Each structure stands twice: as structure tokens, then as C-alpha cells.
Phi, psi and omega in degrees: 000133179284145176223155178284148178283132177277153185301326177295331177283352183279344180049049173303139172290147170281163187295322175300321179285325176296324175293341180268329177296160176293150185246166178288175179258037181256130173237134176251123181252121178264108186270090174061052180276129189277319185273132180284338177290321174298319174302302177303321176292329181294319176304308184298316173296321183294328174298312180304324182256021178044047178297131187303317189194145168247129172264116177263117198237141178060235186285355184295129178296151175239148180292160006269141174202137187294331174289334171286315184294328178307323180253335177295325183057044178095346187288348175289348177260341183265319182282127173290138179218164176210146180262136182234133177301321182229150177293326175303316180305306177300309179307308181306324185300332186256037174298143183093344184272168178263115185261124185234140170251142176264098185198157177268111173226173181309308185262026190290157181264120177308142180309313183300335187260010179295136175248122186250139176298160189274340187242321189301159173285146175253118176258125176255112179260122173251151192244179176306150176305334177251319181270342193071204175283131182308129184304323182301327182292334187299323179301337181268008185262141171279332181209144162248122188262142177226136170272113174307142180226153185229012181257207182262352179267159186246003177201162174262163165303147185295319182297319178293320177298324174287319177299309178301312181296314184291325181300313178293318179295317178302314179293316180298311184294333185260009175299000000 
């Protein structure tokens, strides 16, 4: 008989232990995300994939805030983050890294076909819920990634897109 795993069976790290373990070489940059629930969900997903850092840029809300905590469930305490006045400021900090934007452009690379370097930090820029990634940032990217979609809608929620993309990137860099 199948049974659900209990929380105590999961052997989850404490926040203190999580902060000490090695992280992936992924950095997530949030470009003017409007919804605090999306910010919290991205923190939670970033915790699961041991993201090295989240850059909160522009109008993106920062912890502590109860609406972020509602979806982050404490991940805003475990994942390192930093606020930047502009997304360009954050991107410039990672010069030399492999910078990817998650956006729909003419020559985007389907997520499954993304080719990632073996050593460099991977910076993933995700954009505003309405306007996407600021077009000025795209020139700084090594790749622009798109998640293929097959229904009537043309985009996923930003936190869902981030989760799908982090799963694929995490698996590719840990092959």
C-alpha cells in the first residue's frame, strides 16, 4: 500500500544548515515583478534548487512582507537575496556569467535545447507579468530562452515559468 511521506521523513535542512551547504551556480534576477505572491513562489522554488542568489530589481518587493512569506513559506530566510534599483545594475554585476532571459523573441532557444557552459554562473532573468523582460536587457544575454507552449495562451505565470526553467537548468548543469 502506498502512503504519503510525512514531513519528519523528508530530512529537510534547517535554515542554518541550508545556508552552509553548497549552492548551485544559478542566480535568478527578477525584473520588476509586480506580484508579491509571485516573488514568494520564486523564493520557494529557488530554495528547492539551491539557487545561489535572487536579485530583486526595480519595483519587485523585498522581504520581509507577509504576502511574500505567504507563498515563500520561509524560503525568503534561506535563499540569499539582494535588492537593486535597476535590473541593469544587477546584470552588470554578473559580467562574464552566462546570462539568459526567459522571454519570447524571434530567435529564442526552446528550453530543452539550451546549451549551458560547464563552469560559469548561470544568470536567469525573468520579467514583469505584463511587459516581460525589459528589451534593453536582451542585448546583454548569451541566450534568450522560451518555453514551448501548445494551447491558446501565449505565456505561463512568471513563477510557473521560473519553476519550469529552473528544473531544466538544474538538471542540465548536474548531468
